N, C-alpha and C positions, 0 to 999 in steps of 0.2 A: 110639270111646272109651267105656270102660264108665263106668257111673254112679260107681262107687267112684273112678275116676281123675278124673272130672270133679268130685267132691266134694273130693278131696285137691288138685287143681289150683286150685280156687276157693279154698279154705283157705290154699293157699300164696301166693296173690296177696296176701292180707291181711298176710303177713309181709314182703313186699317193700315198699321204699320207694315213696312217691308213689301209694299206693292210693286210688282215687276214692271218693266218698261211696257209690255204689251197691255197690262191693266192701266197703267197710267194714262193711256190713250182714251180709256173709256169716258163717257160722259160723268161728270160729277153728280152727286146726288143732289136733286132739287127737291124742293117742299112739294111741288106738284105731283112728282113721283111718289114720294114718301107718304103723303097724306092719305092714299087710298089703299094702304096695306092693312089688312085686318089683323087681328090679333092671331087668329088661326095661322095665317100666312107668315106672320112674324115668328111664330113658335116654331115653324119649320126651318127657319134660318139657323145657321151655325151661331153659337153663343157670341162670338165677337161681333158678327154682323148685327145680330139683334140688339145687342147692347149699343152699338154705334147708331143704330136707327132710333132707338128709344131716346138716347142722349140728344140726338139731333132734333127729334120731335119735341122733347122737353124743353130744350133751349129755345126753340122756336115759340113755343106757348108762353114760356117765362118772359122773354122779350116782349111779347104782345101785351102781356098783363102787367109789365113794369116791375117784375120781381126777378130774383135770381135763384138758381137752383144750387143749394149748398151740399157740401160733402157732409158725411156723418149722419146723425139721427135724422134731421129733417129731409134728407135726400132719401134715406132708407124708408121712412115713412110714405114718401111719394111712390117709391117703388112698389111697396106693399099695397097701396090703393091701386096701382095700375094693375098688378098681378091679380088682385081680387076682382077688379072690373072685367079683366079678359078671361078669367074663370067664370064668371057669371054670364058673359055675353062674348063668346068666342068669334063671333061674326061681326063684332063692331069694329069699326075703323080704330087702329091703334091711337092715331093722333086724338080722336074723340075721347078716348078713355084717358089718355095723358093729360089732355087739356081739362078735362073735369076734375082730375086729381089736383092739378095746379090751382084751379079755381078753388077747390074746397080748402086747400092749404095756404092760399095766397096772404092770408092775414098773418100767418106765422112765418112767412118766408121774408128774407131780407130784400128790401126795396133796392132798385137799381140806381 
């Protein structure tokens, strides 16, 4: 596991519920660390951490584009677009795939 993945993985643990006191001292997840995780590296992460990373990046992209990520069918549609993008290009940065999915669906997403 690369040191970058170890840093992202440690930071993601702080996002999940039930973090211990030792983990709470770890650096919080920042966009600078999360933006350079590839789809392949994200796939290796445990499901809870992968979801937390994806939600973090989706919220960042949505905020930048002035939309909100809704629950339900529109959110599931974004997830399917991201899954397809990562399947086609596993070495792409996860943020790039998520940002393109948000851009493609931005006309159907609620505005902030």
